[in-house]
N, C-alpha and C positions, 0 to 999 in steps of 0.2 A: 472342494466346495460345491461343485456342480453335480455331485452324485445325489440321487434322490433318497439319501439315507442320512442318518446322524452318526458321525464318527466321533466318539468321545473317549477320554482317558482321564484318570485321576491318579494322583500320587497319595498313597496311604502311608503316613508317617508311622514311626515306631509306637507312638502313643495313640494311634487309631484315627488321627485327624485326616480328613479327606480334602485334598487340594485339587480342584479341577484344573486340568491343563489344556483340554481341548473339548469344546462343546459346539462345534460347527453345526449350523442349521437347527439348533434347538428351538428358536422361535418359530421357524417354518413348520416344524412338526406339531407343535402344540399351540401355536398362535399366542404364546406367552413370551413376554420380554425376558431378557437375561437377568434383569434386576429381580425378577421373582424367584430366581434360583441362587440367592446370595448365600444361603446356608446349605452346604452340600453334605449328605444327600437328603436332609430333612425337607428342603423345599421341593425336591423332586418327588419325594414320597407323598407330599400333600396333594400333588396333581394326580396321583394314582388312585384308582377306585379302592375304597376301604376293603372290599372283598379280596382284592389282589395284592394289597400292600404288604401283608404279612409274609406271603411267599417270596415276594421280591426282596424285602429287607432280610429275610433269612438267607437267601442265596448270596446277597451282597455281603452279609456278615461272614459267610464261609469263605468267599473270595478274598475279602480284605484281611483275613487272619491266616490265610494259607491253608485252610482246611480242605479247600478244593481249588482247582486251577482253571476250570471252565464251567460254563452254565448256559443253558438255553431257556429264555423266559418269554412268556406271552402274557401280556397284561393290558389293562385299559386305563386310559388317562382322560381327564376332563379338560377339553380345550377351553380357551378363554371365552368363546361364544356359547359354552354350555353343551356342546355336542360331544359325543363319545368317540374316542379314537382308539383303535386297536393297534398295539405295537408288539413287535417281536424283537428281542434283544439278545444278541450273541455276545457273551462276556468271556474274557480271559484274564488271568492273573499270574504275574511273574514276580519273583524277588527283584527288588530295585533299591539301590542305596541301602538305607537301614530299615526299609519297610517293603511295601509292595506297590507295584504299578498295575492298575486295573484299566483295561481298555475294552471297547466293544463297538458294535454297529447296531443301531436301532433302525428298523424298517417299519414304515407305515403300511399296515396290511388292512386298513379299514375297509377299502373297497372289496378286497377278497373276502373278508369276514362277512360283510353285508350280502355278497353274492352267495356265500355258503348258507347263510341263514335263510335267504330267500329260497334257495334250493331245498332246504330242509322243510320249509313251510309248504312248498309245492308237493314234496314227497308225503308230508303228513296229510295234505288234502287228498292226494291220490289214494293213500292207504284208507282214509276215511270213506272215500267213494267206493273202494273195494269192499269195505266192511258193510256199507249200506247195501251194496249189490248182493252180497252174501246173505245179509239179513232178509232182503226181499225174497231171495230164492227159498230160504228156510221158512219164512212166514208163509209163502205160497204153498210149499209142500205140506206144512202142518195144517193150514186152513183147508186144503183139499181133502186130506185124510180125515180131519175132524168133521168136515161137512158130510162126508159119507156116513160117519157114525150117527150124526144128527138125523139123517134121513130115516135110519132105523128107529131112533127114539121117537120122532114125530109120527112115523107110521104105526108103531105099536101103541102109542098114546091114542091115536085116532081109532084103532081097532078096539082098544079097551073101552073107550068112550061109547062106541057103537054097541058093544056087548052089554053095557050096563044101562039100567033104566035112567031116564032123565032126572028123577028125583033122588037118585043114589047120592049119598054124601061123598062118595069117592070121586064123583064128577068134578068137584071143585079142585081136588088134588091133581086130577088129570089135566085140568085147564091150566093150573100153575106149571105143570111139566111142559105143556104145549107152549106157553108164553116164554118160559126160560129157554127152551130149545130154539124157538124162533129168534130170540134175541142173540143167542149164540150163533145161529145161522147168519144173522146180519153182521155180527162181528167177523165171521169167516169171510163174508163178501167184502168187508172193508180191508181185511188182510190180503185177500186176493187182488183187490183193486190197487193196494199199496205195492204189491209185487208185480203189477202190470199183467196179471193173468186174465183179468176180465175188463171189458170196456167200462169206463166211468160214465154214468148217465148224468146229463146236465139238464136241470129243469127247476121249476118253482117248487118250493117246499115250505112247510110250516115250521118256522124257526123255533117256536115254543115247543112243539112236539119233538123236534130233533134234539133240542137241548135236554129235554126230559129223558129221552131215550139214551142219550150219551151219559146222562147222570146215572141211569140205571146200570149202564155198562161199567161206569167208574166205580160203583159200589163194590164190584168184585175185586178191584185192585187196590183199594185203600183200606186202612185199618178200621176195625169195628168202632173205635172211639171217635172217628172223624164224622163230621156232619156236612152234608151238601145242602147249601142254601140256594134257592133260585130267586 
């Protein structure tokens, strides 16, 4: 009775009736009184999470009918205060009298499970940090190479504009090329700043102008049927 586990056993009669014989420390494990387990095993099933109940009942059915002689189960139960408990149950079944005797040991592994889940969360955060770091490196590399290409685009646009008369209708198209290339260059600088490749300048700016510039950049990444309202 001093063990930090639940030692239990039931006698399964020939007609399948389960008669509990030993349920030491059951209230201590679930904070539920023994009165709540008056109908065995249905009362116990009611405490088990619905997602785990089918697996537990199937294994108990196999043990109580002699289809198997042992089983290892992990399942969750709802304690009286509403908290979730994680239990591991080692079950054995042997012929006894005109039926079967089932016995087992239930261990409360809630603290272990919570520690494992916390470890998994930390690992997920670490993996996410690694992904972000890799994304930063990738963004920096792409932005650097793309920026070099934009230098050529801007340079040739400027040369083309200088070679044409000011009244040429092509000047308007060249100006559009120049604006688009400069916006792309701004986007490259943002990507490089995200990757930590360039220092981030801090200073006053016109929010209206910045929002409109961001809107123009967003237009390239949203569907044609979408509309941006300011």
